[in-house]
C-alpha positions as CSV (number, residue, x, y, z in Angstrom):
1,M,-3.7,36.1,-26.3
2,V,-1.6,38.9,-27.8
3,K,-0.7,42.3,-26.4
4,L,0.0,45.7,-28.1
5,Q,3.0,47.7,-27.1
6,L,3.5,51.0,-29.0
7,S,7.3,50.6,-29.4
8,P,9.6,51.5,-32.3
9,L,9.5,49.5,-35.5
10,G,11.7,46.4,-35.2
11,R,11.1,46.3,-31.4
12,F,7.3,46.1,-31.5
13,S,6.3,43.1,-29.5
14,S,5.6,39.9,-31.4
15,S,2.6,39.5,-29.1
16,L,1.2,42.7,-30.6
17,L,-2.6,43.1,-30.1
18,V,-4.6,44.0,-33.1
19,A,-8.2,43.6,-33.9
20,G,-10.7,45.6,-35.7
21,S,-14.0,46.5,-37.0
22,V,-15.4,46.9,-40.5
23,L,-16.2,50.6,-40.8
24,F,-18.7,52.0,-43.3
25,F,-18.4,55.5,-44.6
26,G,-20.3,57.5,-47.2
27,G,-19.2,60.0,-49.8
28,C,-16.2,59.9,-52.1
29,A,-12.9,61.8,-52.7
30,T,-10.9,61.3,-55.9
31,Q,-7.2,61.9,-56.0
32,T,-4.7,61.6,-58.8
33,A,-1.2,60.4,-59.3
34,T,-0.3,63.3,-61.6
35,S,-1.4,66.1,-59.4
36,P,1.4,68.0,-57.7
37,S,-0.4,67.4,-54.4
38,P,-3.1,64.9,-53.5
39,S,-6.0,67.3,-53.8
40,I,-9.6,66.2,-54.2
41,A,-10.9,66.2,-57.8
42,T,-14.3,67.5,-58.4
43,S,-15.4,65.7,-61.6
44,P,-17.8,62.8,-60.8
45,T,-17.0,61.1,-64.1
46,T,-13.7,59.7,-62.7
47,A,-15.7,57.5,-60.4
48,T,-18.7,56.5,-62.4
49,A,-17.7,55.8,-66.0
50,P,-17.8,52.0,-66.7
51,S,-14.4,50.4,-67.3
52,I,-13.9,47.8,-70.0
53,A,-10.3,48.7,-70.7
54,T,-8.0,51.5,-69.7
55,S,-8.3,54.8,-71.5
56,A,-5.5,57.3,-72.1
57,N,-5.6,60.9,-70.9
58,T,-4.2,63.9,-72.8
59,T,-0.7,63.2,-71.6
60,G,-0.8,59.7,-73.0
61,Q,-0.9,58.0,-69.6
62,K,-3.4,55.2,-68.9
63,N,-6.1,56.1,-66.5
64,V,-6.6,53.6,-63.6
65,R,-9.4,54.1,-61.1
66,V,-8.9,52.6,-57.7
67,S,-11.2,51.9,-54.8
68,L,-9.9,51.9,-51.3
69,A,-11.3,49.5,-48.8
70,F,-12.5,52.2,-46.3
71,L,-12.0,55.9,-45.7
72,F,-8.6,57.1,-46.6
73,Q,-6.2,56.3,-43.7
74,S,-2.6,55.4,-42.9
75,L,-3.1,51.9,-44.2
76,D,-3.2,53.5,-47.7
77,A,0.3,55.0,-47.2
78,P,2.0,52.8,-49.8
79,L,-0.5,54.0,-52.5
80,L,0.0,57.6,-51.6
81,V,3.8,57.3,-51.4
82,A,3.8,55.7,-54.9
83,I,1.6,58.7,-56.1
84,K,3.7,61.4,-54.4
85,K,7.0,59.9,-55.5
86,G,5.9,59.5,-59.1
87,Y,6.1,55.8,-59.3
88,F,2.8,55.4,-61.2
89,T,3.7,58.3,-63.5
90,Q,7.0,56.5,-64.3
91,E,5.0,53.5,-65.3
92,G,2.8,55.6,-67.6
93,L,-0.3,55.5,-65.3
94,N,-2.6,58.2,-64.1
95,V,-4.0,56.7,-60.9
96,T,-7.1,58.1,-59.2
97,Y,-8.6,56.7,-56.0
98,E,-11.7,57.0,-54.0
99,R,-12.5,56.2,-50.4
100,G,-14.4,53.0,-49.8
101,T,-17.4,52.0,-47.8
102,G,-16.2,48.6,-46.7
103,N,-14.6,45.5,-48.1
104,V,-17.8,44.0,-49.5
105,A,-18.8,47.2,-51.2
106,A,-15.3,47.6,-52.7
107,I,-15.6,44.2,-54.3
108,S,-19.1,44.8,-55.6
109,N,-18.1,48.1,-57.2
110,L,-15.1,46.5,-58.8
111,G,-17.4,43.8,-60.2
112,T,-19.7,46.3,-61.8
113,G,-16.8,48.0,-63.5
114,K,-16.9,51.2,-61.5
115,F,-13.2,50.7,-60.7
116,D,-10.3,49.0,-62.3
117,I,-8.5,48.1,-59.1
118,A,-9.7,47.7,-55.6
119,F,-8.1,46.9,-52.2
120,S,-10.1,44.3,-50.3
121,D,-10.0,40.8,-48.9
122,I,-9.9,37.7,-51.0
123,Y,-12.3,35.7,-48.8
124,N,-15.2,38.0,-49.4
125,T,-14.1,38.0,-53.1
126,L,-14.6,34.2,-53.1
127,E,-18.2,34.7,-52.0
128,F,-18.7,37.3,-54.7
129,N,-17.3,35.0,-57.3
130,D,-19.5,32.2,-56.1
131,K,-22.5,34.3,-56.7
132,N,-21.2,36.1,-59.9
133,P,-19.1,33.6,-61.8
134,S,-19.3,35.7,-65.0
135,E,-17.8,38.7,-63.2
136,K,-14.8,36.9,-61.7
137,I,-12.4,38.9,-59.6
138,I,-8.8,37.9,-58.8
139,A,-6.0,39.1,-56.5
140,V,-2.8,40.1,-58.3
141,A,-0.8,40.8,-55.1
142,I,-1.4,40.4,-51.4
143,P,0.5,43.1,-49.5
144,F,-1.1,42.3,-46.2
145,N,0.5,38.9,-45.3
146,K,-1.8,38.4,-42.3
147,A,-5.4,39.3,-41.7
148,P,-6.5,41.6,-38.8
149,F,-9.4,39.3,-37.9
150,S,-9.6,39.2,-34.1
151,I,-11.5,39.1,-30.9
152,L,-10.9,41.9,-28.5
153,T,-11.8,42.1,-24.8
154,L,-10.8,44.2,-21.8
155,K,-8.6,42.3,-19.3
156,K,-11.0,43.3,-16.5
157,N,-13.6,41.0,-18.1
158,G,-11.4,38.0,-17.1
159,I,-11.2,36.5,-20.6
160,N,-7.6,35.5,-20.9
161,E,-7.9,32.8,-23.5
162,P,-10.5,32.2,-26.3
163,K,-12.2,29.3,-24.6
164,Q,-13.3,31.7,-21.9
165,L,-15.5,33.4,-24.4
166,A,-18.1,30.7,-23.8
167,G,-21.2,32.1,-22.1
168,K,-20.2,35.7,-22.8
169,K,-21.8,38.5,-24.8
170,M,-19.9,39.4,-28.0
171,G,-20.6,42.4,-30.2
172,A,-20.2,43.1,-33.9
173,P,-22.2,44.4,-36.9
174,A,-24.3,41.8,-38.7
175,G,-22.0,41.7,-41.7
176,D,-18.7,41.6,-39.9
177,G,-16.2,39.3,-41.5
178,P,-14.7,37.8,-38.3
179,R,-18.3,37.3,-37.0
180,K,-19.1,35.3,-40.2
181,L,-16.1,33.2,-39.5
182,W,-16.8,32.8,-35.8
183,P,-18.2,29.2,-36.2
184,L,-14.9,28.1,-37.7
185,F,-12.9,29.9,-35.0
186,A,-15.0,28.4,-32.3
187,K,-14.4,25.0,-33.8
188,E,-10.6,25.6,-33.8
189,I,-10.6,26.7,-30.1
190,G,-12.9,23.8,-29.1
191,I,-16.1,25.5,-28.0
192,D,-19.7,25.5,-29.2
193,P,-20.2,28.4,-31.6
194,N,-23.7,28.9,-30.0
195,S,-22.2,29.2,-26.6
196,I,-21.9,33.0,-26.9
197,E,-24.6,35.6,-27.3
198,W,-24.2,37.9,-30.2
199,V,-25.1,41.6,-29.8
200,T,-25.5,43.5,-33.1
201,M,-24.8,47.2,-33.4
202,E,-23.7,49.8,-36.0
203,P,-20.0,49.6,-36.9
204,K,-19.2,53.0,-35.4
205,L,-20.6,51.8,-32.0
206,R,-18.7,48.5,-31.7
207,E,-15.8,49.7,-29.6
208,T,-18.2,51.9,-27.5
209,F,-20.2,48.8,-26.6
210,L,-17.0,47.1,-25.4
211,V,-15.7,50.1,-23.4
212,Q,-19.1,50.8,-21.8
213,G,-19.5,47.1,-20.8
214,Q,-22.5,46.4,-22.9
215,V,-20.6,43.4,-24.3
216,E,-17.6,41.5,-23.0
217,A,-15.8,41.1,-26.3
218,I,-16.1,42.3,-29.9
219,S,-15.0,40.8,-33.2
220,G,-13.5,42.9,-36.0
221,F,-10.3,44.3,-37.6
222,S,-7.5,45.3,-35.3
223,T,-6.5,48.2,-37.4
224,S,-9.9,49.8,-36.9
225,A,-10.7,48.8,-33.3
226,M,-7.5,49.5,-31.4
227,P,-7.3,53.2,-32.4
228,S,-10.9,53.7,-31.2
229,I,-10.3,51.8,-28.0
230,L,-7.2,53.8,-27.2
231,K,-8.9,57.0,-28.0
232,A,-11.6,56.1,-25.5
233,G,-9.0,56.2,-22.7
234,I,-8.3,52.5,-22.5
235,K,-4.6,51.6,-22.3
236,A,-3.1,49.1,-24.7
237,E,-2.0,46.9,-21.8
238,E,-5.6,46.7,-20.6
239,V,-6.7,44.9,-23.7
240,N,-6.5,41.2,-24.7
241,I,-6.6,40.3,-28.4
242,F,-7.1,36.9,-29.9
243,Y,-6.0,36.7,-33.5
244,Y,-7.7,34.2,-35.8
245,N,-4.3,33.7,-37.4
246,D,-2.9,32.4,-34.0
247,F,-5.7,29.9,-33.6
248,G,-5.9,27.8,-36.7
249,L,-7.4,30.3,-39.2
250,D,-4.2,31.6,-40.9
251,F,-5.8,34.0,-43.3
252,Y,-4.2,36.6,-45.5
253,G,-5.1,40.3,-45.3
254,N,-6.3,42.6,-48.1
255,G,-5.0,42.2,-51.6
256,I,-4.8,44.2,-54.8
257,L,-7.9,43.0,-56.7
258,T,-9.1,43.4,-60.3
259,K,-11.6,41.7,-62.6
260,A,-10.1,38.8,-64.4
261,S,-11.4,40.2,-67.7
262,F,-9.6,43.6,-67.0
263,A,-6.4,41.8,-66.2
264,K,-6.6,39.7,-69.4
265,E,-7.3,42.8,-71.6
266,N,-4.7,45.0,-69.8
267,P,-1.9,42.8,-68.4
268,D,0.8,45.4,-68.7
269,T,-1.3,48.0,-66.9
270,V,-1.9,45.7,-64.0
271,K,1.7,44.7,-63.8
272,A,2.8,48.3,-63.9
273,F,0.3,49.2,-61.1
274,V,1.6,46.3,-58.9
275,R,5.2,47.3,-59.5
276,A,4.6,50.9,-58.5
277,Y,2.5,50.1,-55.5
278,L,5.1,47.7,-54.1
279,K,7.8,50.3,-54.5
280,G,5.6,52.6,-52.4
281,L,5.2,49.7,-49.8
282,Q,8.9,49.2,-49.6
283,D,9.4,52.9,-49.0
284,T,6.7,52.9,-46.3
285,I,8.4,50.1,-44.5
286,K,11.7,51.8,-44.7
287,D,10.5,55.2,-43.5
288,P,7.0,54.9,-42.0
289,E,7.3,58.3,-40.3
290,A,7.7,60.0,-43.7
291,A,4.8,58.0,-45.1
292,L,2.6,59.0,-42.2
293,D,3.6,62.6,-42.8
294,M,2.4,62.3,-46.4
295,V,-0.9,60.8,-45.2
296,M,-1.6,63.6,-42.8
297,A,-0.6,66.2,-45.4
298,A,-3.1,64.7,-47.8
299,D,-6.0,65.1,-45.3
300,E,-7.6,68.3,-46.6
301,S,-10.3,68.0,-43.9
302,K,-7.7,68.2,-41.2
303,L,-9.9,65.8,-39.1
304,M,-7.6,62.9,-39.1
305,D,-6.0,62.0,-35.7
306,R,-2.3,61.5,-36.1
307,N,-2.0,59.3,-33.0
308,A,-4.8,57.1,-34.2
309,E,-3.2,56.8,-37.7
310,K,0.2,56.1,-36.1
311,V,-1.3,53.2,-34.1
312,R,-3.1,51.9,-37.2
313,L,0.1,52.0,-39.4
314,Q,2.3,50.5,-36.7
315,I,-0.1,47.6,-36.2
316,A,-0.3,47.0,-39.9
317,L,3.4,47.1,-40.5
318,E,4.6,45.0,-37.6
319,K,1.7,42.5,-37.3
320,L,0.2,42.2,-40.8
321,M,3.0,43.1,-43.3
322,I,6.4,42.4,-41.8
323,T,6.3,38.7,-41.3
324,P,8.8,35.8,-41.8
325,E,6.8,34.6,-44.7
326,A,6.8,38.0,-46.4
327,E,10.5,38.2,-45.9
328,S,10.9,34.8,-47.5
329,L,8.4,35.1,-50.4
330,G,8.8,38.8,-51.1
331,L,6.1,41.5,-50.7
332,G,2.8,40.7,-52.4
333,G,3.4,37.0,-52.6
334,A,1.5,34.1,-51.0
335,S,2.2,30.5,-50.0
336,P,0.0,28.2,-52.1
337,E,-0.3,25.7,-49.3
338,R,-1.4,28.3,-46.7
339,L,-3.7,30.1,-49.1
340,G,-5.2,26.9,-50.2
341,K,-6.1,25.9,-46.7
342,S,-7.6,29.3,-45.9
343,I,-9.7,29.1,-49.1
344,Q,-11.1,25.7,-48.1
345,Q,-11.9,27.1,-44.7
346,T,-13.7,30.0,-46.3
347,V,-15.7,27.6,-48.6
348,D,-16.8,25.7,-45.6
349,G,-17.4,28.7,-43.3
350,F,-19.4,30.7,-45.9
351,Q,-21.0,27.5,-47.3
352,L,-20.0,28.3,-50.9
353,K,-21.2,26.2,-53.8
354,T,-18.0,26.4,-55.7
355,K,-14.9,24.4,-54.6
356,F,-12.3,27.1,-55.3
357,K,-8.6,26.5,-55.8
358,V,-5.7,28.8,-55.4
359,E,-5.5,29.6,-59.1
360,D,-9.1,30.6,-59.1
361,I,-8.4,33.6,-56.8
362,F,-4.7,34.5,-57.0
363,D,-2.6,35.1,-60.0
364,A,1.1,35.6,-59.1
365,S,2.1,36.2,-62.7
366,F,1.4,39.9,-62.3
367,L,4.0,40.3,-59.6
368,P,7.4,41.7,-60.5
369,A,10.5,39.5,-60.0
370,K,11.1,38.5,-56.4
371,E,14.4,40.5,-56.2
372,Q,12.4,43.6,-57.1
373,R,9.9,43.2,-54.2
374,M,12.0,42.0,-51.3
375,M,11.2,43.1,-47.8
376,P,13.5,45.9,-46.7
377,T,16.0,44.5,-44.1
378,A,15.7,45.4,-40.4
379,A,18.7,47.7,-40.7
380,E,16.9,49.7,-43.5
381,R,13.7,50.2,-41.4
382,K,13.4,53.5,-39.5
383,A,11.3,53.7,-36.4
384,L,7.8,55.2,-36.4
385,K,8.0,57.8,-33.7
């Protein structure tokens, strides 16, 4: 069980609670690295032209089209910081991005050539590669060192350890990633995966079902679920979270993905993108308040809730990004042993035909030198107020 305390960075409880839901959103908004402000572009050709190799614009910069995992939010702060500070421009790149409609859709759109880069998880990517071996997708950096896969429940439901989920109703959309991995999680905690009753709902109703008592627990992503639960009037201390990472499924979070063919044809472009993004990530970790200010300023709709985005970013930084492993390996890196184990668990859990290895999904050669992507020290990190 883990708990969330909204305290300053560096003092955020190591027992932070984080879980979440896969959200699906329609529409698209394209933004560019060369614009003086992240305004929405109107031309649809930025999003739809098929990509075989990067093209150059009139300024000589290489165009790179990026798909976010979900709707633009504070989790995308490193990308926006890199845009606003000109890191991509310095690398000779003209980066545009669009809101996503979920991890699976981001991977699918990348596979079709609609985008050159996408932010999504490597485990759904394994499933895509298993079904589409000729359109192989790889991760070239993994900025989220831990996955937000979790089970959330309200303390009043009396579920204080995962084993107590047996006999309960648990809610999630049909395609939810943590739900798909539930049989593996159940095995790790020592209960029958069929001992719970699944209740299926639309993604936007997941937290509502929990708050209203229609289910006793939900599975999902912490960075999506907690802001919604808190906004419903539930206090952080009234929620119990069980992270998959804490119970035998030590998975990585979202990575920077690209098609293997694109990386082969444009290695310098991919390396430049990763370098610039990781600089933005370092700046976000150093000054998350300034990064959040940039995110809120980029919201032309003015519908984003700053408190919700603060919770989302704080959870991501302190639970998913700033970890002992990331401090040791450097930002964007991964342990071959840990990644290999999680790949095998995914192959078993998703019943994939292909027996994937680490080198089939992650290519660390696109990362900059370790000394260029080190985690900012605790002394360098400002608090997120």
